[in-house]
Phi, psi and omega in degrees: 000129184284128183282139181251144180245147174276169180296322179298317176301315180295322181295318182291328178291312178301318180296318181292316177301315176296328171297317177297319178298320176296314181295322175293324178294330184280344180273151181243144178271175187293323183292323176296318182296316180299320175301317181296319177298323177295319181297329180269012186052037176249142185293115179292346177288345172276006186297319179295319177293325179294322180294324177299312180297319178297316184290324176299314180300318177294316177300317184295318175303319177304306178308309177308310181299319180291323177296322178292325176292319174297320178298313175311312179295318180294313171310308182295324175294319180299314185294321178298317180294315182299315182301317179297321177290323181296315179300323176296314182295318174298327177290322177296312181296329179290317182298315178297318181296341181271352179287130178221179182266132173273311176200156172218165185194154175259127177223172167264194186305313177277127182274100179244027174102174186292140181246134175274338181218152183226129177270138190277350178301147180061017173052057187298146166273118185254137182251134172256104184260124179235136173258113182272149170232161190059034179288134182288121178302138177079002178245166176250132180259138174266111185240161179209155181227142174249122173260114193240128181279178183301339182274352183092004177277137173285105187275323182218142174234132171255138177226126182202169176235135180291170171285169179298128189293130175238000176210147189287338174258116193234127178266133180212163174205166168228168188216160180200138179270119177276115181280160186298339180255016181289144179305133174279157180132198185274119177251170170206150175235138181240140170249137183238141178242112178051047175094339179266123177294124185243348178197161173205142181221142179252152177200162186255137173254127181247000000 
């Protein structure tokens, strides 16, 4: 069956053939190039080397364009990755910044409510119990405590990481043994969440 063409297809074919003819007319064969070189008093025997160098430069340009494209893709991917990391870190920081103290208290081993004063006899182990609110689920929190004596000196520092948080209201504590020779007077203990103070409690040692 003879293939039939529409008028639009015929116009496109004519345009394509004309373009091919123009390109063909603009091309020179090697003999014509040699004649032109001779007219310019240039040695035609260098034509082959010149063609090799020309093709090498053309291939180099193609490779450079490809390398620039690859570099662009790599940079774009890196920018997207960095933006994703920054966004993730900001989200994590936002979660951490919302954590605060719901209540805190000073107790001994047995939690019988907040103690305003502690006797240093028998070197009791003192607990600073803190209840956090808005704790981020599925995260582990880095906490620390400073135990400060009446002179303002940090006597003890606790640093620890919680278990994985599974409830937004989270109980935690740090502890310190008050020795029998510990200075009497007003003490205080501070709790920090990743360097941010979230609570402080004062008590008297007698």
